[in-house]
C-alpha positions in Angstrom: 0.0 -11.4 -0.6 -2.0 -8.9 1.5 0.9 -6.8 2.7 1.3 -3.3 1.2 4.9 -2.6 2.3 7.8 -4.7 3.6 7.5 -4.0 7.4 10.9 -5.3 8.3 12.6 -2.4 6.5 9.9 0.2 7.4 12.1 2.2 9.7 14.6 2.9 6.9 12.1 5.3 5.2 13.5 8.8 5.2 11.3 10.9 2.8 8.3 12.8 3.9 6.6 12.4 0.5 4.9 15.0 -1.7 2.4 16.8 0.4 2.0 19.9 2.6 0.2 17.8 5.1 2.0 15.7 7.7 1.9 11.9 7.8 -0.2 12.2 11.0 -2.8 14.3 9.2 -2.9 12.1 6.2 -3.1 8.9 8.2 -5.9 10.2 10.4 -8.0 11.4 7.5 -7.6 8.0 5.7 -8.4 6.2 8.9 -11.6 8.2 9.4 -12.7 7.5 5.8 -11.9 3.8 6.1 -13.6 3.4 9.5 -16.8 5.0 8.2 -16.8 2.5 5.3 -16.2 -0.4 7.6 -19.0 0.5 9.9 -21.5 0.5 7.1 -20.3 -2.6 5.3 -21.4 -6.2 5.5 -18.6 -7.9 7.4 -18.7 -11.0 5.2 -18.1 -9.1 2.0 -15.0 -10.5 0.2 -12.1 -8.2 -0.3 -10.7 -9.5 -3.5 -7.6 -7.3 -3.4 -6.6 -9.4 -0.4 -7.4 -13.0 -1.3 -9.2 -14.9 1.3 -10.1 -11.8 3.4 -13.4 -10.3 4.2 -14.3 -6.9 5.4 -14.1 -8.3 8.9 -10.6 -9.6 8.2 -9.5 -6.3 6.7 -10.6 -4.5 9.8 -8.7 -7.0 12.0 -5.6 -6.4 9.9 -5.7 -2.6 10.2 -5.9 -2.9 14.0 -3.3 -5.6 14.2 -0.9 -4.0 11.8 -0.8 -0.7 13.7 -0.3 -2.8 16.9 2.7 -4.6 15.4 4.2 -1.5 13.9 4.0 0.2 17.3 5.6 -2.8 19.0 8.2 -3.1 16.2 7.0 -6.7 15.9 8.3 -7.7 12.5 9.7 -11.2 13.3 7.9 -14.0 11.5 8.1 -17.7 11.6 9.4 -19.4 8.4 6.7 -19.3 5.8 4.4 -16.9 7.8 3.1 -13.6 6.4 2.8 -10.3 8.3 -0.7 -9.5 7.2 -2.0 -13.0 7.6 -0.7 -13.2 11.1 -2.6 -10.1 12.2 -5.8 -11.6 10.9 -5.2 -15.0 12.3 -4.6 -13.6 15.8 -7.9 -11.8 15.6 -10.0 -14.6 14.2 -13.7 -14.0 14.9 -13.1 -10.4 16.2 -16.0 -8.2 15.1 -15.5 -5.1 12.9 -16.7 -3.0 15.8 -14.1 -4.5 18.2 -11.4 -4.1 15.6 -12.3 -0.4 15.2 -12.0 0.0 18.9 -8.6 -1.7 18.9 -7.4 0.3 15.9 -8.4 3.6 17.7 -6.6 2.4 20.8 -3.4 1.7 19.0 -3.7 5.0 17.1 -3.5 6.8 20.5 -0.1 5.3 21.1 1.2 5.8 17.5 2.0 9.5 17.5 5.8 8.9 17.8 5.6 6.6 14.8 3.7 9.0 12.6 6.1 11.8 13.3 9.1 9.6 12.5 10.3 8.3 9.1 7.9 5.4 9.6 5.0 7.8 9.2 5.0 7.4 5.4 5.0 3.6 5.8 1.8 3.8 7.9 0.2 6.1 5.3 1.0 3.5 2.6 -0.6 0.8 4.8 -3.9 2.6 5.5 -4.4 4.3 2.1 -3.7 1.1 0.2 -6.2 -0.9 2.3 -8.7 2.0 2.1 -8.7 1.5 -1.7 -8.9 -2.3 -1.3 -12.0 -1.7 0.7 -13.5 0.8 -1.7 -13.0 -1.7 -4.5 -14.7 -4.5 -2.6 -17.7 -2.2 -1.8 -17.8 -0.6 -5.2 -17.4 2.8 -3.6 -14.6 4.5 -5.4 -13.2 7.7 -3.9 -10.2 9.6 -2.5 -8.0 8.5 -5.5 -6.4 12.0 -5.8 -6.0 12.5 -2.0 -2.5 13.5 -1.1 -2.1 10.4 1.0 -2.1 8.3 -2.3 1.1 10.2 -3.5 2.7 10.0 -0.1 1.8 6.3 0.0 4.2 5.7 -2.8 7.3 7.0 -0.9 8.5 3.9 0.8 7.5 1.4 -1.9 9.4 3.3 -4.5 12.4 3.5 -2.2 12.3 -0.3 -1.8 11.9 -1.0 -5.5 14.7 1.4 -6.3 17.0 -0.4 -3.8 16.0 -3.8 -5.1 16.7 -2.8 -8.7 20.1 -1.3 -7.9 21.2 -4.4 -5.9 19.9 -6.9 -8.6 21.0 -4.9 -11.7 17.4 -4.9 -12.9 16.2 -2.5 -15.6 15.8 1.1 -14.5 12.5 2.9 -15.2 11.8 6.6 -15.5 8.6 7.7 -13.8 6.6 10.9 -14.3 4.0 10.8 -11.5 1.1 13.3 -11.8 3.2 15.5 -14.1 5.9 16.0 -11.5 9.6 16.1 -12.4 10.8 12.8 -13.7 12.5 10.4 -11.4 14.3 7.1 -12.1 14.1 4.0 -10.1 17.1 1.7 -10.6 20.6 2.5 -11.9 21.6 3.2 -15.4 19.7 4.4 -18.5 16.0 3.8 -18.1 14.6 1.2 -20.5 11.2 3.1 -20.7 9.3 6.0 -19.2 6.0 5.6 -17.5 3.6 8.6 -17.2 1.2 7.7 -14.6 -1.3 9.0 -11.9 -0.2 8.3 -8.4 -3.3 6.2 -7.8 -2.5 3.9 -10.7 1.1 3.5 -9.7 0.2 2.8 -6.1 -2.1 0.0 -7.2 0.5 -1.3 -9.6 3.4 -1.5 -7.1 1.0 -3.0 -4.6 0.2 -5.9 -6.9 -3.4 -4.8 -7.4 -3.2 -4.7 -11.2 -2.7 -7.3 -13.9 0.3 -7.3 -16.2 -2.0 -6.3 -19.2 -3.4 -3.4 -17.2 0.1 -2.1 -16.5 1.2 -2.7 -20.1 -1.8 -0.5 -21.2 -0.6 2.6 -19.2 1.0 5.5 -20.8 4.6 4.4 -21.8 7.3 6.0 -23.8 9.3 3.1 -25.2 8.7 -0.6 -24.9 7.2 -1.4 -21.5 7.9 -5.1 -21.6 11.4 -5.0 -20.1 10.2 -2.8 -17.3 7.1 -4.7 -16.2 8.8 -7.0 -13.8 10.5 -4.0 -12.1 7.3 -2.5 -10.7 5.4 -4.8 -8.3 6.9 -4.5 -4.8 6.3 -8.2 -4.1 7.2 -9.3 -7.6 3.8 -10.4 -8.9 0.7 -9.1 -10.7 -2.9 -10.2 -10.3 -4.2 -12.9 -12.8 -7.6 -11.1 -13.2 -8.6 -7.4 -12.9 -10.2 -6.2 -9.7 -13.7 -4.8 -10.2 -13.5 -1.1 -10.7 -9.8 -1.1 -11.4 
């Protein structure tokens, strides 16, 4: 799974996240950092956080995802995947051409970034920035405000899923903020966590053992299945994670 947020419910996001900067400012800064990394990278380098993708494919996805968000194109054929479709439709497109396309779509995306969907786009770009940094062994920007804002919509979606399914509630203390609970009822455990580690956890970029080893108050076991947005953990750790 290469997606970082469920696009079909993106427009439901209402929170602006925890930052004095706007979603537009956060997106543009992450886009600039990511584009600089992409320009200098070998296009054939595997991006292990997105199985089957290379640097070239990741660049194609970033361009295609913004295009599809702008067009509200979230319909998928049975069994298809939003992220994989964006790459497949740009098969063979060079990194340079994908960057041109990404920049072109960014010029049309201002209404999206100033709408509730803005935090969703921040999630998309900052998550894939970190996927790229992991692939290139170039860590950075882990405490950037975009990382915290990037948690806004995934945590809303997980909270909704837990409330609808009756799954175990979890108390979160993110970067020493005031505690918040996802899910309904008494939390089964409390997780004290940096925003970066939680973003990588909910995005399915960590293993179950890595998440179990985070700072928990209480037994983490009942809570582990509550956290990944798409319901699965990695089998093996990513390099640098």
